[in-house]
C-alpha positions in Angstrom: 41.6 -37.2 95.6 43.3 -40.3 97.0 44.9 -41.5 93.7 48.5 -41.1 95.0 47.8 -42.9 98.2 46.0 -45.7 96.4 48.9 -46.2 94.0 51.4 -46.4 96.7 49.4 -48.9 98.8 48.6 -51.0 95.8 52.3 -51.2 94.8 53.2 -52.1 98.4 50.8 -55.1 98.5 52.0 -56.4 95.1 55.3 -57.2 96.7 53.5 -59.6 99.1 51.8 -61.7 96.4 53.0 -65.2 96.0 54.5 -65.5 99.5 53.1 -68.4 101.4 54.7 -67.2 104.6 55.6 -63.7 105.9 58.6 -63.1 108.0 59.0 -60.3 110.5 61.3 -58.5 108.0 58.5 -58.7 105.4 56.0 -57.2 107.8 58.4 -54.4 108.8 59.1 -53.5 105.1 55.4 -53.4 104.4 54.6 -51.2 107.4 57.5 -48.9 106.4 56.1 -48.4 102.9 52.6 -47.8 104.3 54.0 -45.2 106.7 55.8 -43.4 103.8 52.6 -43.5 101.6 50.5 -42.0 104.4 53.0 -39.3 105.2 53.3 -38.4 101.5 49.5 -38.1 101.4 49.6 -35.4 104.2 48.1 -37.6 106.9 48.9 -36.2 110.3 51.9 -37.7 112.0 50.2 -38.9 115.2 47.6 -40.7 113.1 50.2 -42.4 111.0 52.1 -43.5 114.0 49.1 -45.0 115.6 47.8 -46.6 112.4 51.1 -48.3 111.5 51.5 -49.5 115.1 48.2 -51.3 115.0 48.8 -52.8 111.6 52.2 -54.1 112.6 50.9 -55.6 115.9 48.1 -57.4 114.0 50.3 -58.5 111.1 52.7 -60.2 113.5 49.8 -61.9 115.4 48.1 -65.2 115.0 45.5 -64.0 112.4 48.2 -63.7 109.8 50.5 -66.5 110.7 47.6 -69.0 110.7 46.1 -67.6 107.4 46.2 -69.6 104.2 47.1 -66.4 102.3 49.0 -64.0 104.5 49.3 -61.2 102.0 45.5 -61.0 101.6 45.2 -61.1 105.3 47.4 -58.0 105.6 45.3 -56.2 103.0 42.3 -57.0 105.1 44.0 -55.6 108.2 44.9 -52.4 106.4 41.3 -52.1 105.1 39.8 -52.5 108.6 42.3 -49.9 110.1 41.6 -47.4 107.3 37.9 -47.8 108.0 38.5 -47.0 111.7 40.5 -43.9 110.7 37.6 -42.7 108.6 35.1 -43.0 111.5 34.3 -46.7 111.7 30.6 -46.8 110.8 28.2 -44.8 108.7 26.7 -41.9 110.7 23.3 -40.5 109.7 21.6 -37.3 110.7 19.8 -37.5 114.0 16.3 -36.2 113.4 14.4 -34.3 116.1 11.4 -36.1 117.7 9.4 -32.9 118.0 9.6 -29.8 115.7 12.0 -29.2 112.9 15.5 -30.8 112.8 17.9 -27.9 112.9 21.3 -28.3 111.1 23.9 -25.6 111.5 26.9 -25.4 109.0 30.2 -24.1 110.2 33.7 -23.7 108.6 36.2 -21.4 107.0 35.3 -19.1 104.1 35.9 -20.8 100.8 35.2 -24.3 102.2 32.0 -24.6 100.2 29.3 -24.1 103.0 26.8 -22.2 100.9 26.9 -24.6 97.9 26.9 -27.6 100.3 23.7 -26.2 102.0 22.0 -26.5 98.6 23.3 -30.0 98.0 22.3 -31.1 101.5 18.8 -29.7 101.1 18.3 -31.4 97.7 19.6 -34.7 99.2 17.2 -34.4 102.1 14.3 -33.5 99.8 15.0 -36.7 97.8 14.8 -38.6 101.2 11.2 -37.3 101.6 11.9 -34.3 103.9 10.8 -30.7 103.5 13.9 -28.6 104.2 14.3 -24.8 104.3 17.5 -22.8 104.1 18.3 -19.8 106.4 20.8 -17.2 105.2 22.9 -16.2 108.2 26.1 -15.3 106.3 25.7 -11.6 106.3 29.4 -10.7 106.2 30.5 -12.1 102.8 29.4 -10.0 99.9 26.5 -11.6 97.9 26.5 -14.7 100.2 22.7 -14.3 100.6 22.2 -14.0 96.9 24.3 -17.1 96.3 22.2 -19.1 98.8 19.0 -17.9 97.1 20.3 -19.0 93.7 21.4 -22.4 95.1 18.0 -22.8 96.8 16.2 -22.0 93.6 18.2 -24.6 91.7 17.5 -27.2 94.4 13.8 -26.1 94.5 14.0 -25.4 98.2 12.7 -22.2 99.9 15.2 -19.8 101.4 14.6 -17.5 104.4 16.6 -14.4 103.8 15.0 -11.3 105.4 18.3 -9.4 105.2 20.4 -8.9 102.0 23.7 -9.1 103.9 26.8 -7.1 103.1 25.2 -5.5 100.0 22.7 -3.7 102.3 22.4 0.1 102.1 21.1 0.3 105.7 23.0 2.8 107.8 22.4 1.6 111.4 23.1 -2.1 110.9 24.7 -2.5 107.4 25.7 -6.2 108.2 22.5 -7.2 110.0 22.2 -9.5 113.0 22.8 -13.2 112.0 21.7 -14.4 115.4 18.3 -12.8 115.0 18.0 -14.1 111.5 18.8 -17.6 112.6 16.2 -17.4 115.4 13.5 -16.0 113.1 14.3 -18.6 110.4 13.7 -21.5 112.8 10.4 -19.9 113.9 9.4 -19.4 110.2 10.2 -23.1 109.5 8.1 -24.2 112.5 5.1 -22.1 111.3 5.3 -23.4 107.7 5.8 -27.0 108.8 9.2 -27.6 107.4 10.8 -30.6 109.1 14.4 -29.6 108.5 16.1 -26.2 108.8 19.7 -25.7 107.4 21.4 -22.6 108.8 24.3 -21.3 106.7 26.7 -19.3 108.8 29.6 -16.9 108.0 33.2 -18.0 107.6 36.6 -16.3 107.7 39.8 -16.7 105.9 41.3 -17.9 109.2 40.1 -18.9 112.7 39.5 -15.8 114.8 37.8 -14.9 118.1 35.0 -12.8 116.5 34.0 -15.7 114.2 33.9 -18.2 117.0 31.9 -16.0 119.2 29.3 -15.4 116.5 29.0 -19.1 115.8 28.6 -19.8 119.5 25.8 -17.2 119.8 23.9 -18.7 116.9 24.3 -22.2 118.4 22.9 -21.0 121.7 20.0 -19.2 120.0 18.8 -22.1 117.9 20.0 -25.2 119.8 20.8 -27.3 116.6 20.4 -31.0 116.5 23.5 -31.3 114.3 26.4 -29.0 113.8 28.3 -29.9 110.6 31.9 -28.8 110.2 32.5 -28.3 106.4 36.2 -28.7 105.6 38.1 -28.3 102.3 39.8 -31.6 101.6 42.6 -29.8 99.8 43.9 -27.5 102.5 46.6 -29.9 103.7 48.0 -30.2 107.3 46.2 -27.1 108.5 42.9 -29.2 108.3 43.7 -30.8 111.7 44.4 -27.4 113.5 41.2 -25.9 112.0 39.1 -28.8 113.0 40.4 -28.8 116.6 39.7 -25.0 116.8 36.1 -25.4 115.6 35.5 -28.4 117.8 36.6 -26.4 120.8 34.5 -23.3 119.6 31.2 -24.8 118.5 31.6 -28.5 119.5 30.5 -29.8 116.1 28.8 -33.2 115.8 29.9 -34.3 112.3 32.2 -33.6 109.5 31.5 -32.9 105.8 34.4 -33.3 103.3 34.1 -30.9 100.3 36.0 -30.9 97.0 36.8 -34.6 97.1 37.0 -34.5 93.3 40.2 -32.4 93.5 43.6 -33.6 92.6 45.4 -32.7 95.9 46.8 -35.5 98.0 43.9 -35.1 100.5 45.4 -37.3 103.2 44.7 -34.6 105.8 41.0 -35.3 105.4 41.7 -38.8 106.7 43.2 -37.3 109.9 40.3 -35.0 110.9 37.9 -37.8 112.1 40.7 -39.6 114.0 42.0 -36.5 115.7 38.7 -35.0 116.7 36.8 -38.2 117.3 33.9 -36.9 115.3 32.5 -38.9 112.3 32.6 -37.9 108.7 29.0 -37.8 107.6 28.9 -36.5 104.1 31.2 -35.9 101.1 30.9 -33.5 98.2 32.3 -35.0 95.0 31.8 -32.3 92.4 30.3 -28.9 91.5 26.8 -30.1 90.7 24.0 -30.2 93.2 23.8 -34.0 92.7 27.5 -34.6 93.4 26.8 -35.3 97.1 26.7 -38.5 99.0 26.4 -40.1 102.4 29.9 -41.0 103.6 30.5 -44.7 104.2 33.9 -45.4 105.8 34.1 -49.0 104.6 33.4 -48.0 101.0 35.9 -45.2 101.0 38.6 -47.5 102.5 37.8 -50.0 99.6 38.2 -47.2 97.1 41.6 -46.2 98.5 42.8 -49.8 98.3 41.5 -50.1 94.7 38.8 -52.7 95.7 36.0 -50.7 94.2 32.8 -49.4 95.5 30.1 -51.5 93.8 27.4 -50.8 96.5 27.5 -47.0 95.8 27.4 -47.7 92.1 24.3 -49.9 92.6 22.6 -47.3 94.7 23.2 -44.6 92.1 21.7 -46.9 89.4 18.6 -47.6 91.5 18.1 -43.9 92.2 18.4 -42.7 88.6 17.2 -45.7 86.6 13.7 -45.5 85.1 11.8 -48.5 86.3 9.2 -48.3 83.6 11.8 -48.2 80.9 13.6 -51.2 82.6 10.4 -53.1 82.6 9.7 -52.4 79.0 13.2 -53.6 78.0 12.8 -56.7 80.1 9.5 -57.5 78.4 11.1 -56.9 75.0 14.0 -59.1 75.9 11.7 -61.9 77.1 9.6 -61.7 73.9 12.8 -62.0 71.8 12.1 -58.7 70.0 14.9 -57.0 68.1 17.1 -54.5 70.0 16.8 -51.3 68.0 18.7 -48.0 67.9 15.8 -46.4 69.7 16.3 -48.8 72.6 20.1 -48.1 72.4 19.4 -44.4 72.7 17.1 -44.9 75.7 19.8 -47.0 77.4 22.4 -44.2 76.8 20.1 -41.6 78.3 19.6 -43.9 81.4 23.4 -44.1 81.8 23.7 -40.4 81.4 21.3 -39.8 84.3 23.6 -41.7 86.6 26.3 -39.0 86.3 29.8 -39.0 85.1 31.1 -42.1 83.3 34.6 -41.6 84.7 33.3 -41.5 88.3 31.2 -44.6 87.7 34.1 -46.6 86.1 36.4 -45.5 88.9 34.1 -47.3 91.4 34.9 -50.6 89.7 37.4 -52.9 91.4 40.9 -52.6 89.8 40.1 -49.3 88.2 43.4 -47.8 89.3 45.2 -50.0 86.7 43.4 -48.3 83.9 43.2 -44.8 85.5 45.2 -43.2 82.7 42.8 -44.5 80.1 39.8 -43.4 82.1 41.3 -39.9 82.5 41.7 -39.7 78.7 38.1 -40.7 78.2 36.0 -37.9 76.7 32.6 -37.5 78.3 31.5 -35.8 75.1 31.7 -39.1 73.3 28.2 -39.9 74.6 26.9 -36.7 73.1 28.4 -37.6 69.7 26.8 -41.0 69.7 23.5 -39.5 70.7 23.8 -37.0 67.9 24.5 -39.7 65.3 21.4 -41.7 66.4 19.2 -38.7 66.4 20.3 -37.8 62.9 18.7 -41.0 61.6 15.1 -41.3 60.5 12.7 -43.4 62.6 12.8 -46.2 60.0 16.6 -46.2 60.0 16.7 -46.7 63.8 14.4 -49.7 63.5 16.0 -51.2 60.5 19.7 -50.1 60.4 20.5 -52.6 57.6 18.9 -50.1 55.1 21.6 -47.5 55.9 23.7 -47.5 52.8 26.6 -45.2 51.8 24.5 -42.1 50.9 22.5 -42.4 54.1 25.6 -42.7 56.2 27.0 -39.6 54.6 23.8 -37.7 55.4 23.8 -38.9 59.0 27.5 -37.8 59.3 26.7 -34.3 58.0 23.6 -34.1 60.3 25.6 -35.1 63.4 28.8 -33.2 62.6 31.0 -36.3 62.6 33.0 -38.2 60.1 31.5 -41.1 58.2 34.0 -43.5 59.8 32.4 -42.7 63.2 29.0 -43.6 61.9 30.4 -46.8 60.5 32.0 -47.7 63.8 28.8 -47.1 65.7 26.8 -49.2 63.4 29.3 -52.0 63.6 29.3 -51.9 67.4 25.5 -51.8 67.4 25.3 -54.9 65.1 27.5 -56.8 67.5 25.4 -55.7 70.5 22.2 -56.7 68.7 23.6 -60.2 67.9 24.6 -60.6 71.6 21.2 -59.5 72.8 19.5 -61.9 70.4 21.7 -64.9 71.5 20.9 -64.1 75.2 17.2 -63.9 74.5 17.3 -67.3 72.7 19.4 -68.9 75.4 22.4 -69.3 73.1 25.0 -67.6 75.3 27.4 -70.1 76.7 28.0 -70.3 80.4 24.6 -69.1 81.5 22.9 -71.8 83.6 19.1 -71.9 83.5 18.8 -70.4 80.1 16.8 -72.3 77.4 18.9 -74.4 75.1 21.7 -75.1 77.6 22.5 -78.8 78.5 20.7 -79.8 81.6 18.9 -76.5 81.9 15.5 -77.7 80.8 15.5 -75.6 77.6 15.9 -78.4 75.0 15.0 -76.3 72.1 18.5 -76.0 70.9 20.0 -79.0 72.6 20.6 -81.0 69.5 21.0 -78.0 67.1 24.4 -79.2 65.9 23.0 -82.7 64.9 19.9 -81.3 63.3 19.9 -81.3 59.5 20.6 -78.0 58.0 17.9 -76.3 55.9 18.7 -75.8 52.3 19.1 -72.1 51.5 16.5 -70.6 49.2 17.7 -69.5 45.7 17.7 -65.9 44.8 16.6 -66.7 41.2 12.7 -66.4 41.0 12.3 -69.1 38.4 14.6 -71.5 40.3 12.8 -70.7 43.6 9.4 -71.5 42.0 10.7 -74.8 40.7 12.1 -75.7 44.2 8.7 -75.0 45.7 7.0 -77.3 43.1 9.5 -80.1 43.9 8.9 -79.7 47.6 5.1 -79.9 47.1 5.5 -83.1 45.0 7.7 -84.7 47.7 5.1 -83.9 50.4 2.3 -85.4 48.2 4.2 -88.6 47.6 5.0 -88.9 51.3 1.3 -88.5 52.1 0.3 -91.3 49.6 2.8 -93.6 51.2 1.4 -93.3 54.6 -1.2 -95.9 55.7 -4.8 -94.6 55.9 -7.6 -95.1 58.3 -6.5 -96.1 61.8 -4.2 -94.8 64.3 -0.7 -96.2 65.0 -0.2 -97.0 61.3 -2.7 -99.8 61.2 -5.0 -99.8 58.1 -8.7 -100.3 58.8 -9.2 -102.7 55.9 -6.7 -105.3 57.2 -8.2 -105.4 60.7 -9.4 -108.9 61.9 -10.7 -109.1 65.5 -10.0 -112.9 65.6 -6.3 -112.2 65.4 -6.4 -110.5 68.8 -7.3 -113.6 70.8 -10.0 -111.7 72.7 -12.4 -113.3 75.3 -15.6 -114.8 74.0 -18.4 -112.2 73.3 -15.9 -109.3 73.4 -16.0 -108.8 69.6 -19.4 -107.1 69.8 -17.8 -104.0 71.4 -15.6 -103.6 68.3 -18.5 -102.8 66.0 -18.0 -105.9 63.8 
């Protein structure tokens, strides 16, 4: 969504690198480029004016002039100001002390309210809550059916006593959304659901009838949170729509939908600043799991191409199988071989985390390789998995037995070329060697690992100076002769050793008088 803005800001900061001191002209040029970047991204003009004014004032202040690296200090200022535009701090749902927490969704038609109701309910369920959906959008055709399908996919119950616009009733073909909302809250209270999500109707534009209906629903159910769902791709009209809904229903938080789109999306940055309401959630895809709590500081870091490692770690912790991780850790500690079955298990763990592109884009500096990431084919993981699953169990454990005919069979079974099978086996062999070195403590630059100087390992400390073992011959007759010679050498060495006493002293040569012992002490020696 913010790729264009990120590229412009990153290019602007590159011009500041290497400068030990910034003049007022340098600051003015930088602020001018930031202003152009924000305007090109559809950020509202009043927000741009206020943002650049604060950045210029701080950039000309003491915090930059006294800094050791002024260019990095300006990046820090822009990051902090972006965070303020996006709401400042992470805002979570305020839960009700007594009874169910009531969340009302409002917004224009097409913003994604119904789908977002399912995403929010699934997210709340993963947090340990028991949500229920209430279908109050009785104007849009099949809106109730859509909510029921979404609720079924999220495994969340849906209260829908009225079929909505598809009804054949004559007196009230559209039904009464206010009565449905009130009955839905009462149903949730009786069935002990602790969260109620009310999906309301939208329009193609803001009108009086829509706002009046939303106000009546709000007065009837008295929600704890009113979330305004806004399409991140609608442009400058986002600000006017947000102001109209804030005046009509006085929403308490904002949800940005369609953040995975390719529009400039800067108008979404303006909504929180203009209305003074925080952005609480973000929808980043079409799947029910493409939904996350909005963190202003992390989004600002993404825009400035500084990555979002914390979100990446949270996704890994949420989707990673702890039992599988413990099994791999034990296998690593026991220095067991890393097999293709283990490789397949790790691939499935990564798949559970979601899109590879999205994960890689959260890494710092990802904008520099964005073109390569956009060309990355997510189906490559499917092809690799198909290759491994086309192998026999014995081949996965001992890949060295995979010869030419086996490779051709695996390629036919997985629907790929033999060259792709060869490439996978080569990459796996390299990964296997690396894992083995790490398990043995042979990886350089890893303090505390066995075998490292000063790390207490000692097992491989003098490996370079140790005599090399002679390789065994592949000729059976020659190998047998080598074994006989080795046994003869060991027998001769045993004969040469002194017998009897410890410390190399022969018992037959021992004379107690040579020790100059005290008088009478020789009786303790058994002589």
